[in-house]
C-alpha positions as CSV (number, residue, x, y, z in Angstrom):
1,X,77.0,87.1,126.4
2,X,74.0,85.3,127.0
3,X,71.7,86.5,123.8
4,X,68.1,84.6,122.9
5,X,66.8,84.7,119.7
6,X,63.7,84.4,118.2
7,X,62.6,83.0,114.7
8,X,64.6,80.4,113.5
9,X,64.1,81.4,109.9
10,X,67.4,82.8,107.5
11,X,68.0,85.8,109.6
12,X,67.3,83.9,113.0
13,X,70.0,81.2,111.9
14,X,72.3,83.1,110.4
15,X,73.0,85.8,113.4
16,X,72.6,82.6,115.7
17,X,75.9,81.2,113.8
18,X,77.5,83.9,114.0
19,X,77.5,84.8,117.4
20,X,78.3,81.2,118.8
21,X,81.4,81.9,116.5
22,X,81.8,85.2,118.6
23,X,81.8,82.8,121.6
24,X,78.8,83.7,122.8
25,X,76.0,81.7,124.2
26,X,73.2,81.6,122.4
27,X,70.0,80.0,122.5
28,X,67.2,79.8,119.4
29,X,63.5,79.7,120.0
30,X,60.6,79.0,116.9
31,X,57.3,78.2,116.8
32,X,57.9,75.6,114.4
33,X,58.8,71.6,116.1
34,X,59.8,71.0,112.9
35,X,62.6,73.5,112.1
36,X,63.7,73.0,115.5
37,X,64.1,69.3,115.0
38,X,65.9,70.2,111.5
39,X,68.1,72.6,113.0
40,X,69.1,70.8,115.9
41,X,70.4,67.6,113.5
42,X,72.3,69.5,111.4
43,X,74.0,72.5,113.6
44,X,75.3,72.6,117.6
45,X,72.7,74.9,118.8
46,X,71.0,75.1,121.4
47,X,67.5,75.5,120.8
48,X,64.0,75.8,122.2
49,X,60.2,75.0,119.8
50,X,57.7,77.6,121.4
51,X,56.0,80.4,121.3
52,X,58.3,83.3,122.2
53,X,55.3,85.7,123.1
54,X,54.5,83.5,126.5
55,X,55.8,83.9,129.8
56,X,56.4,80.1,129.8
57,X,58.9,79.6,127.0
58,X,60.5,83.0,127.8
59,X,61.0,81.7,131.3
60,X,62.5,78.3,130.2
61,X,65.4,80.3,128.5
62,X,66.5,81.7,131.9
63,X,65.1,85.1,130.2
64,X,66.0,87.3,133.2
65,X,69.9,86.1,132.5
66,X,69.8,87.5,128.5
67,X,71.8,90.3,128.2
68,X,70.5,90.5,124.5
69,X,67.0,89.3,122.9
70,X,66.7,89.4,119.6
71,X,62.9,89.1,117.6
72,X,63.4,88.4,114.3
73,X,60.3,86.0,113.4
74,X,58.6,87.2,109.8
75,X,55.5,88.5,112.4
76,X,56.0,92.3,113.6
77,X,53.3,91.9,116.2
78,X,55.1,88.7,118.0
79,X,58.4,90.7,117.8
80,X,57.3,93.5,119.5
81,X,55.1,91.4,121.9
82,X,57.7,89.2,122.7
83,X,60.6,91.9,123.2
84,X,58.3,93.7,125.4
85,X,57.4,90.5,127.5
86,X,61.7,89.5,127.7
87,X,62.4,93.2,129.2
88,X,59.6,92.7,131.9
89,X,61.2,89.4,132.8
90,X,64.9,91.2,132.9
91,X,67.0,91.0,129.7
92,X,68.6,93.1,129.5
93,X,68.8,94.9,125.5
94,X,66.2,94.1,123.2
95,X,66.0,94.1,119.6
96,X,63.0,93.9,116.9
97,X,62.6,93.1,113.5
98,X,60.0,95.2,112.3
99,X,58.2,96.2,108.5
100,X,56.7,99.1,109.3
101,X,58.6,102.7,108.8
102,X,55.9,104.4,111.0
103,X,57.6,102.2,113.9
104,X,60.8,103.8,113.2
105,X,59.8,107.6,113.1
106,X,61.9,109.3,115.5
107,X,59.0,110.8,117.2
108,X,57.8,107.5,118.3
109,X,61.2,106.0,119.9
110,X,60.9,107.0,123.3
111,X,57.8,105.1,123.5
112,X,58.9,102.1,122.3
113,X,62.0,102.8,124.7
114,X,59.6,103.3,127.6
115,X,57.7,99.5,126.3
116,X,61.2,97.8,126.6
117,X,62.6,98.0,123.3
118,X,65.9,99.1,122.5
119,X,66.2,98.6,118.6
120,X,64.1,98.2,116.1
121,X,65.8,96.6,112.7
122,X,63.7,97.1,108.9
123,X,65.9,94.8,106.9
124,X,64.5,95.8,104.0
125,X,64.7,99.4,104.5
126,X,68.2,98.6,105.7
127,X,68.6,97.5,101.8
128,X,67.2,99.6,99.8
129,X,69.3,102.3,101.6
130,X,71.7,100.3,100.7
131,X,70.8,100.5,96.8
132,X,69.8,103.8,96.5
133,X,73.7,104.1,98.2
134,X,75.7,102.6,95.0
135,X,72.7,103.9,92.4
136,X,74.4,107.7,93.6
137,X,77.5,106.5,93.6
138,X,77.8,104.5,90.4
139,X,81.1,102.6,89.2
140,X,81.3,101.1,93.1
141,X,80.3,97.3,94.2
142,X,79.3,98.5,97.9
143,X,78.9,101.9,99.5
144,X,78.6,102.8,102.8
145,X,78.4,106.2,104.9
146,X,79.8,106.3,108.2
147,X,79.4,109.6,110.5
148,X,76.4,110.7,108.1
149,X,78.6,110.7,105.1
150,X,81.9,112.7,106.8
151,X,84.5,108.9,105.4
152,X,82.8,106.4,103.2
153,X,83.8,103.1,102.2
154,X,84.1,101.9,98.7
155,X,84.4,98.7,97.5
156,X,85.6,99.0,94.0
157,X,86.8,95.8,91.8
158,X,89.7,96.4,89.6
159,X,89.0,95.1,85.5
160,X,91.5,94.8,83.1
161,X,91.5,98.7,82.3
162,X,92.2,100.0,86.2
163,X,95.1,101.9,85.4
164,X,96.6,100.9,89.1
165,X,96.7,97.0,88.0
166,X,100.0,95.0,88.6
167,X,100.8,98.0,90.9
168,X,101.7,98.3,94.9
169,X,100.0,100.2,96.6
170,X,103.1,102.4,97.2
171,X,103.2,102.9,93.3
172,X,99.6,103.8,92.6
173,X,99.5,106.2,95.6
174,X,102.0,108.2,93.5
175,X,99.8,108.7,90.4
176,X,97.8,111.2,92.6
177,X,98.5,114.2,95.2
178,X,94.9,113.4,96.5
179,X,95.3,112.2,100.2
180,X,92.4,111.4,101.4
181,X,91.5,107.8,101.1
182,X,93.1,104.8,101.7
183,X,92.9,101.2,100.8
184,X,91.9,99.1,104.2
185,X,91.6,96.1,102.6
186,X,92.0,93.4,99.3
187,X,89.8,90.8,98.5
188,X,91.2,88.5,96.3
189,X,89.5,85.2,95.6
190,X,89.0,83.5,98.8
191,X,91.7,85.6,100.4
192,X,90.8,88.7,102.4
193,X,94.4,90.3,103.3
194,X,94.9,93.7,105.1
195,X,97.3,95.7,102.6
196,X,100.9,96.9,103.1
197,X,102.3,99.2,100.7
198,X,104.1,97.0,99.1
199,X,101.2,94.0,98.2
200,X,100.9,94.3,94.7
201,X,96.9,95.4,93.2
202,X,95.6,92.5,90.4
203,X,92.8,92.2,88.0
204,X,89.8,90.8,90.0
205,X,91.1,92.4,93.2
206,X,87.9,93.6,95.5
207,X,89.7,96.7,97.1
208,X,88.0,98.5,99.9
209,X,88.8,102.4,100.6
210,X,88.0,104.6,103.0
211,X,87.6,108.3,102.1
212,X,86.7,111.5,103.1
213,X,84.5,113.6,100.8
214,X,87.3,115.3,99.1
215,X,88.6,112.0,98.2
216,X,85.7,109.9,96.2
217,X,86.5,112.2,92.6
218,X,90.1,111.2,92.5
219,X,89.3,107.9,94.2
220,X,87.0,106.5,91.1
221,X,89.5,108.4,88.9
222,X,92.5,106.7,89.5
223,X,90.8,102.7,90.1
224,X,89.6,103.7,86.6
225,X,86.6,104.3,87.3
226,X,84.1,106.6,85.5
227,X,80.9,107.9,87.6
228,X,78.3,106.7,85.6
229,X,74.8,108.8,84.6
230,X,71.9,106.4,85.8
231,X,69.1,108.0,83.9
232,X,66.2,104.8,84.0
233,X,66.1,102.1,86.4
234,X,64.1,98.3,86.4
235,X,64.0,96.3,88.8
236,X,62.2,92.8,88.9
237,X,60.0,91.7,91.4
238,X,57.2,94.0,93.6
239,X,59.1,93.5,97.0
240,X,59.4,95.7,100.4
241,X,62.5,96.2,98.8
242,X,61.8,98.1,95.1
243,X,59.0,100.2,96.9
244,X,61.0,101.5,99.2
245,X,63.7,102.1,96.5
246,X,61.6,103.8,93.8
247,X,60.4,106.1,96.4
248,X,63.1,107.2,97.6
249,X,64.5,107.8,93.5
250,X,61.4,108.2,91.4
251,X,61.0,111.9,91.7
252,X,64.7,112.3,90.3
253,X,64.4,109.2,88.1
254,X,62.6,106.9,85.7
255,X,61.5,104.2,87.4
256,X,59.8,100.7,86.3
257,X,58.4,97.4,88.1
258,X,57.9,94.1,87.1
259,X,55.3,92.2,88.8
260,X,54.2,89.0,87.9
261,X,51.3,88.9,90.6
262,X,48.4,91.1,89.3
263,X,46.9,92.4,92.6
264,X,50.1,93.0,94.0
265,X,50.8,95.7,90.6
266,X,47.3,97.0,91.2
267,X,49.1,98.2,95.1
268,X,52.0,99.3,93.8
269,X,50.0,101.4,90.8
270,X,48.3,102.8,94.6
271,X,51.8,103.7,96.4
272,X,53.7,104.6,93.6
273,X,52.5,106.9,91.5
274,X,55.4,108.3,89.8
275,X,56.8,104.5,89.3
276,X,55.3,102.0,85.5
277,X,54.5,99.2,86.8
278,X,54.4,95.8,84.1
279,X,52.9,93.0,84.8
280,X,54.4,89.9,83.7
281,X,57.0,87.4,83.8
282,X,60.1,88.6,84.7
283,X,62.5,85.6,83.4
284,X,60.7,85.9,80.3
285,X,63.6,87.5,77.8
286,X,60.8,89.3,75.4
287,X,59.0,91.2,78.0
288,X,62.0,92.4,79.6
289,X,62.7,93.4,76.1
290,X,59.4,95.1,75.2
291,X,60.0,96.7,78.2
292,X,63.1,98.8,77.8
293,X,65.8,96.2,79.4
294,X,68.1,97.7,76.4
295,X,67.2,101.3,77.5
296,X,68.6,100.7,81.3
297,X,71.2,102.0,82.7
298,X,70.4,99.8,86.1
299,X,68.6,96.2,86.6
300,X,67.7,95.4,89.9
301,X,66.5,91.6,90.7
302,X,65.0,91.2,94.2
303,X,62.1,88.5,93.6
304,X,62.8,87.3,96.8
305,X,64.6,83.7,94.2
306,X,67.9,84.0,94.5
307,X,68.3,82.0,91.0
308,X,65.7,84.1,89.7
309,X,68.0,87.2,90.2
310,X,71.4,85.6,89.2
311,X,69.9,84.7,86.0
312,X,68.3,87.8,85.3
313,X,71.2,90.2,86.3
314,X,73.3,88.4,83.6
315,X,70.8,88.6,80.5
316,X,70.5,92.5,81.7
317,X,75.1,92.6,81.6
318,X,74.5,90.5,78.6
319,X,72.3,93.7,77.0
320,X,74.3,96.4,77.8
321,X,72.8,97.2,81.4
322,X,75.2,99.2,83.0
323,X,74.7,98.7,87.2
324,X,73.5,95.3,88.4
325,X,72.0,94.8,91.6
326,X,70.7,91.7,92.9
327,X,69.4,89.8,96.1
328,X,71.2,87.0,97.2
329,X,70.1,85.7,100.0
330,X,71.7,81.9,99.7
331,X,75.3,82.7,100.8
332,X,76.8,80.2,99.5
333,X,75.7,82.0,95.8
334,X,77.5,85.2,96.9
335,X,81.0,84.4,95.6
336,X,79.5,82.5,92.3
337,X,77.5,85.7,91.4
338,X,80.4,88.2,91.9
339,X,82.6,86.1,89.6
340,X,80.0,85.8,86.8
341,X,80.2,90.0,86.8
342,X,76.6,91.0,89.5
343,X,78.1,94.3,90.5
344,X,75.8,94.7,93.9
345,X,74.4,91.6,96.1
346,X,72.1,92.3,98.5
347,X,72.0,90.3,101.4
348,X,69.3,90.6,104.1
349,X,71.0,88.4,106.4
350,X,74.3,90.3,106.3
351,X,72.5,93.1,106.5
352,X,70.5,92.4,109.2
353,X,73.9,91.2,111.1
354,X,75.1,94.5,110.6
355,X,72.5,96.3,112.3
356,X,72.5,93.9,115.4
357,X,75.8,93.1,115.7
358,X,76.6,96.7,117.7
359,X,74.8,95.6,120.5
360,X,77.3,92.7,121.8
361,X,80.2,94.9,121.8
362,X,81.4,96.3,125.3
363,X,83.2,99.7,123.4
364,X,80.9,102.3,121.9
365,X,80.1,100.9,118.5
366,X,77.6,102.8,116.5
367,X,78.3,101.2,112.9
368,X,78.9,97.9,112.1
369,X,78.8,96.5,108.7
370,X,79.3,92.7,107.6
371,X,80.2,92.6,103.7
372,X,79.3,91.1,101.0
373,X,81.7,88.3,100.2
374,X,84.0,88.5,103.7
375,X,83.8,87.5,107.0
376,X,85.8,90.7,107.9
377,X,83.7,93.9,109.1
378,X,84.0,97.7,108.8
379,X,83.5,99.0,112.3
380,X,82.9,102.8,114.0
381,X,83.8,103.1,117.5
382,X,83.9,106.5,119.3
383,X,87.2,106.9,121.4
384,X,86.4,107.1,125.1
385,X,87.8,109.0,127.8
386,X,91.9,107.9,128.6
387,X,91.5,105.0,126.1
388,X,95.1,103.3,125.2
389,X,93.9,104.5,121.5
390,X,94.8,108.1,123.0
391,X,97.5,107.7,124.5
392,X,100.1,108.0,121.6
393,X,100.3,108.4,117.9
394,X,99.1,105.1,116.0
395,X,102.8,104.5,114.6
396,X,103.5,103.7,118.4
397,X,100.3,101.7,119.4
398,X,100.3,97.4,119.0
399,X,97.2,97.5,117.1
400,X,96.1,93.4,117.3
401,X,97.1,91.7,113.6
402,X,94.4,91.8,111.3
403,X,93.3,95.8,112.4
404,X,94.0,98.9,109.8
405,X,92.6,102.0,110.8
406,X,90.9,104.5,107.7
407,X,89.9,107.5,108.8
408,X,89.1,109.6,111.8
409,X,86.1,111.7,112.5
410,X,86.5,114.8,114.2
411,X,84.0,117.0,115.5
412,X,82.9,118.0,111.9
413,X,85.8,117.5,110.5
414,X,87.0,114.1,108.9
415,X,90.4,113.0,107.8
416,X,92.6,109.7,106.8
417,X,94.5,108.0,109.6
418,X,97.9,108.0,109.1
419,X,101.5,106.6,111.1
420,X,101.4,110.0,113.0
421,X,98.0,110.5,113.6
422,X,97.2,111.0,117.7
423,X,93.5,110.2,118.4
424,X,91.9,112.2,120.8
425,X,88.7,111.6,123.3
426,X,85.4,111.5,121.6
427,X,86.5,111.1,117.7
428,X,84.8,108.4,115.4
429,X,87.3,105.9,114.2
430,X,86.1,103.7,111.4
431,X,88.3,100.6,111.2
432,X,88.4,97.7,109.0
433,X,89.3,94.4,111.4
434,X,89.3,90.4,110.6
435,X,86.7,88.3,112.8
436,X,89.5,87.5,115.0
437,X,90.9,90.6,115.5
438,X,86.9,92.2,116.5
439,X,87.3,91.9,120.0
440,X,90.8,92.3,120.6
441,X,90.4,95.7,119.8
442,X,87.4,96.6,121.6
443,X,89.9,96.8,124.6
444,X,91.7,100.2,122.8
445,X,88.8,101.8,123.0
């Protein structure tokens, strides 16, 4: 695909590097000439310095040939305007990063499509929803729902007390009669494994499991992960993420936000009447303890500074907090944070990439999750009429190496895929794929 990206910030640069690895032709635009020169010196990327809202710049990158135009600058207005211009000049699909909930209202969707914007992404809202999902389903590291919750991907770290340690997957499956979940991958150190029945589960493994709703309770029990009772949540940083999460949960849970900027505190008080706002430096241990850190069930660090988020989450763990969340935007820190005991890592680059990546697929893909700590992905495909995947039982179809099918949603029912499963047209299929297999699997749908 010919892909044009406007905005060479963290998200834009990450997307460009990821899409180039997928053999797409990518051009990156940014108005800051210094940033463009730095990128030119460090990466093998096509770049253009200029204003993406001007026709001359868009024409210079041959926008009329673009299969996909992505606007992820720091300005919502710039993103919307440039998408409108890009579509008028011939771009086939457009995606805009926004930061206003009003634009995502379904009532307004048709208006924006008519203007030329095919998809809008709000990274902070997506991050907030991920945090809420884990808070509701504690005992896990990450939780991703597919088809409205009919299938769920759980990422669970095996600790020293897990009942399945040193057992093969076959042996572990014999510990429960419930067959409504399936392991689709294991992350061990720096290696991602597509598991087979004889693979042994080890301490500190991250296990990726697809489950239907009927399997969740027994799944957590099997892996030794009790569902934690979360009542008190503390946020460090009055960011857009903490504001969104607070709006979602403050009616049911006790929520506190610590923020160092006094003006921002005043705004938070107005916007979040059910949340306690505390002014102060969250790196001050004394302030955290005075604010009730030891009584917290969940601690969410979203200051915008990865180091601060990492350090304070480690501190929270030391004082007995059950569930910690750290916003880590530096990808090099993700493995470090996981090894240091941080329960859930939030990375807006990965979240945004997941939301945009569906636009680059030829088959009908309704959802993609770029997973933290691994370059593998979980995808949800809709099976087309006469698709190869529907021509035989799964055990008789030679799928690409590095792919495992986890579950199927058919009409209103979901089930775990087995060798004898026969996929049908219009089924929604959730699968796990290593990078080299992602575009190979499209052929089957």
